[in-house]
N, C-alpha and C positions, 0 to 999 in steps of 0.2 A: 431831649430832642423832641420837636413838635410832631404830632401824629401825622401819618401819611395822609395827604389830602386826596380827594376824589380825582383831581386832575393828575396827580402823580400816579394814582392807581391805574388810570386810563393810559397814561404814557408807558407804564411798565408793560401792560398787555400789548399795546401797539408795537412797541420796540421788540418784544419777544416774538410776536407773530412774524415780524419782518425778518427775523433771522431763521433761515431754513435749517431744520434739524430732523431730517429723516432718520429712522432707526440706524444706529451705528455711526451717525455723523452729528452727534449732539454737542460736541465740545464747545463750539462758539456760543451756543445758547446757554449752556451750563455756566460758562464763565460770566456771561452777562448777568444771569440771575444771581450768581454769587456776589458779583460786584454791587448789584442793587441791594442785596441783603446787608452787606457790609456798610453801605452808605445810609442805611435806614434802621440802625440801632440794634441789629442782631448781635448777640453775645459771641457767636461764632458762625462763620460761613466759609465753606470750602467745597472743593470738588473731591469726592472720595475715590477710593481705589477702583470702583466700577465705572466712574465717570458721572455719577449722580451729582446734581447740585443740592447741597445740604446746608440748611440754616437752622440755628438753635437760638431760641429765646428763653431766658430764664435759667436757673441753676439748680432747681429742685431735682430730687431723685425720681419723682413720678413723671412718667413720659406720656405726652399726647402726641401721637403720630399723625401728621397730615401728609399722606403719600399720594402725590400726583405723578404725572409723567411728562417729560419734556420733549420726547420724540414724537414724530408725526409719521403718517404715511407719506408716500411720494406724491408728486404732482403739485405744482405751486401756482395756484391762481394769484392774480395781482392783488397785492395788499392795498386796500383803499377804504375810505369811509363813504357811506351813503346815509346822510342824516346821522342818527345815533347808532347805526349798524357798522361794525368793523368786519370787513371781509378779509379772508386769508387763511392759509392752511394752518390748522392748529387753534384757530380762534375759539372753536368749540371743543375739539378733541386733541389735546386737553390742556392747552395753555391758558384758557379762560379759568377753569377750576384751579390750576396751579397758581396763577397770579392772585386769584382770590384768596387762596391759602396764605400766600406770602404777605399780602397786605393785612389780612385779619390777624395773623400772628404778630405783626409789627404793632398793630393798634391795641391788642388785648391787654388788659391788666390782669396779671396772674397772681395766684397765691404763692407764697414762698416755697411751697413743697412741690411745685409743678415746673416742668419745662416743656416747651413745644418744639417738636422736630419737624421741619418742613423738608420734604425730599422731592426733588424733580427727577424722577427715575428715568433711566435709559432703557431702550429696547422693549418697551411694553407692546409696541405694535409689531414686533418681530417674532412673536410667539416664543421668545426665549426668556423674557422678563428678567434680564440680567440685573437691572437695577434693584428690583423688588427682592430678588433672591439674595442679593448682597445685603440689603437693609434688614432682612429678617434674621440674619446672622449677627447684626450689630446692635439691635435694639430689642427692648422688651416692654412695649407700651402697655398702658392700662386702658387706653382708648385709642381707636384708630378711625380716621376718615379717609376714604379713597377719593381722589379727585377725578370724577367723571361727570359729564353733563347729565343733568336730570331735570332741568328747569329749576328756578330758584325756590319753588315751593313744593318740590317732590324729593323724596328720600328713597334711594335705591337700596333694597335689602337682599338682592340675590342676582347671581349670574349663572348662566348655563355653563357646562363644561365644554371641552374642545378636544378634538383629535384630528390630526392631519395624516392622510394616507398618500404616499408617493408611489405610483404604479408605473412600471416600465416594462414594455414588451419589445423584443427584438427578434427578427426572423428574416429569412431569405426574401429578396424582392420577387414580386410576381407581376405579370402583365395585368393592366386594369380591365382587360376584356376577359380575363380568365375567371375561374370559379372560386379561387381563393379569396377569403375576406381580406380587405385592406387593413393596414394597421389601425386606421381611424375606426373602422367598423369593429375591430376586436376590442378597442378601448370602449366604444359605445356599448357593446354587448356586456362588458363587465359592469359598466356604470348602471345599465338597466337592471341587472341582477341586484346590485347594491340598493338602488332606488326601490325595487320591489320588496326587499327585506325591511327597509326603513318604513315603507308604507304599511307593511304587515304589523310592525311594532305599534304604529300609530292608529291602528284601526279602531280601537275603543277609546281613544284619547281625544278630548275636545279642548285642551288647553295648550297654547303655544309654548308656555314655559315647561310643561311636562312632556312635550313631544320630542322625538328624535329627528333632528334636521340633518339632511345630507345634501351637499351641493358640489358641483364641479368648480374648482378654483382655477384650473388651468388645463389645457389640452393642446398637445403639440405633436406633429409627426415630421420626420425627416429621414434622409438616407445616410448611411455610413458604409461606404464601399458597396458591396453587393447586398447589404442588409437594409431592411426598413425598420424604423424605430417609432414607437408611439409612447409618449409620456403623458401622464395625467395626474393631477393632484385633486383628491377628494377631501372635502372638509366636513367634519361632523360636529354638530352642536348637541351636547349631551344633557339630558334632563337629570334632575336629582335622582340619586339611586342607581344610576348607570355608570359603571366603571369603564375607563377606556379599554381595559382588557375584555370587557363584555363585547365591545364592538369588533375587536380582532377575532373573537370566537364566532361571531354571527356572520361574518363576511363569506361570500362564495369562494370557491377555489380560484386561485389566481391564473389557472390555465397556462402555466409556463412563464408567466410574468414575474418580475421581481417586485416585491412590496416592502416598503420601509415605512416606519411610523415616527411621528414627531409631534411636539407641541401638546402633549397630553396634560389635561387639567380636568379635575372633577368639578362638577357643579358645586356652588356654595351658596347657602342662604343664612342670613343673620337673624338675630332675635329682634322681632319688631317691637317688643316691650322692654328693651334694655333701657338703662338710664340715659345713654347717649341718644337713642331714638326719641325718648321723651323730651330731651332738651332741644333737639332739632324741631320737633313739633311745636314746642312752646315758642321758640325763636321765630319760626315762620308765621305763627299767629300774631306775634307782636309786630310784625311788619305788614299785617293786613292780609296775609295769605291763608289759604285753607290747605293744610299739609295733606299730601297723598303719598302712598307707598307705590313702588314700582319694582318689577322684576325684569331683568334684561335678558334678551336672547343671545347676546354676545358674551365675551369673557372680559375680565379686567384683572388687575393685580390683587383684587380681593380674593380671587381663586387661589392665588399663591400664598398670601400671608395669613388669610383668615384661619385656615386649619392649624397653623403653627402658633400664632400668638394667643389664640383662645381668649380674646378680650372683646368687649362690645365694639362693634364695627358697623359702619354704614358707608355708602358712597353718596357723594353730594357734589354739586357744582352747577354753575350757570350754563345755559345753552341748550339748544334743541338737538338731541342726539340723532334725530332724523337727518341732520345736516352733516354728520360725521363722514369724512372722506370724500365729500361731494365737491364738484366745482363751485357750488354756491355757498360753501361753508362760511358762516358769519355769526356774530353774536351781538345782541343788543346791549349796549354799554350800561343802560339803566338797570337791566336785569343783573348784569355783572356787579354793579355797585350794591344792589339790594342783597345779593348773595354774600357779599363781604360783611354787610351788617348782620346777617343771620349767623355767619360763622363767628364773628366777633362776639356776639351774644352767647353763643354756645361755649366758646372758650372761656369766657368770663364766668360762666355759671357752673363749671365743674368743681 
């Protein structure tokens, strides 16, 4: 079978971006990706029990895992081209990296002892990471690349951890002219106490990656019968060395509110001097780039699989992560093609 052309690589990305796939609604996109893999020389391609799009190239026992995600956040700006820029939800986060994985795996010439596993995981954006958690039970790779945008010449070595706090207060209604605090004021009072404690933690810290970030993700008030309700979600981004349980212990009293926790992930950092990292640096230089390392303030499936697989791991993919989740999300197709060349070179050098 002839190698995948650049035009075919661009068509794959355009077609996948055009298929909406918000978290928990990825089936159509997964089927499309599997169909493309079957038509482009993969030895096996299927949708697994979690709903992931999975493709395998090669039959060796040694596994290289290319773990991307096929889901996106909601909100679907119009898919269109402006020059060499492809606009649409997921173009950067993270269908661009996933399609680069798929094309590079199809192009690469492997040694007989290797096989490449490409996974388009579901629910990465939903704080459940259902697809990655399923994959870590099925595979034992010797090398792993996480598909996230970093620009074609940057290598991501770490992500902060995460914890979500759902806070809910309910009490009897009162007149707005009275002395009692409104439900919204009670919620804001709790938030200010949380913010004060986060600020105290960060007092001697001057690095974004090692700071503790807290933000309000949602705030809502409403009435139920004779009661008023306030609901608020607070998100924490955790630096290395901070366990989610540490955040639970440091929070102020809930003052009669109900607090539940979800989405807990510890920060994870990879070895910058691993053989995988060195191969990426070499491949980027071969394409005329100057490789750089980056540490992200968000989370990714690296947080999920890194601590369990214990193998050399990096995150890599085309696209500007500043455009993640925005109405102007777009990717430069020339950068996308260059990232495929980098990935192909890395796969052929292991």
